[in-house]
C-alpha positions, 0 to 999 in steps of 0.5 A: 458455488463460487469459481476460482475466478468469482473468488479473486474479483470479490476478494481484488474489489474488497481489498483494493477498495479497502487500500485505497480508503487507506491511502487516503487516510494516509494523505490525510497526514499532509494538512499542516494544520493537523500535523508536523513532519519533515520533508524526509518523512514524507519522502519515507512514506512515499518510497514505502508505498511505491515499493510496496507496488513494485513487489505487488507488480512482481507477484503478478509477473509470476515472481513468487519471492516473498518480501516481508516489509516493515515500515518506520519513520524513524531509524 
């Protein structure tokens, strides 16, 4: 029988590992031999990730507000 703490640990380990892998895949986009991008685009990517980290921190600090975020490079 799984407790809430066990479920949290199991899911946190899985989800954080997946997230780190995805961030590493995003960092692969920095390879100028394979991709062409602007400084503005890179700033948007980094800012989007920073915003999500801020939302994550707020939720763990008790702010349960649901915040939806959709990422787009072009307006």
